[in-house]
C-alpha positions, 0 to 999 in steps of 0.5 A: 448372447445379444442381450449380454452384448447390449448390456455390455455396450450400455455399460461401456457407454455409461462408463464413457459418459461418466468419464467425460463428465468427470473430465468436464468437472475437473476442467471446471474445477481447475478453471474456478481455481485459476480464477480464484487465484487470479482474483487473490493475486489482483487483491494482493497487488492492489494491497501492495500498491496501496501500501506503497502509496501510503508509504510514499505519502507518509515519507512526503509528509515527513519531509514536509514536517521536517521542513516546517520544523526547520523553518520554525526553528530558524524563525525562533532563532531569528527572533531570539537574535533580534531580541538579543540585538535589541537589548544590546542596542538598548544597553549601548544607548543607555550607556551613551546617555548615562553621564559618567 
């Protein structure tokens, strides 16, 4: 009976060791999964931050472009007005100088 008890004891130790190894393997796997998810979340947050910065930059550029366009239109209108006024002044001058 001693041999059978020894064999049972060895089997119990082997089962216990296997259970401990399995628990350790599961803990490592869980840790790897946790690290993977943390990396993925960090990447996602970085991408969101980059996209936010791009959107802000694009919005600022649009505002600047609108301001440039507005200034260009105003300058064009001012030139047109000055040209029209100059032509009108020439007409008036010519009218005054022409004998009636």
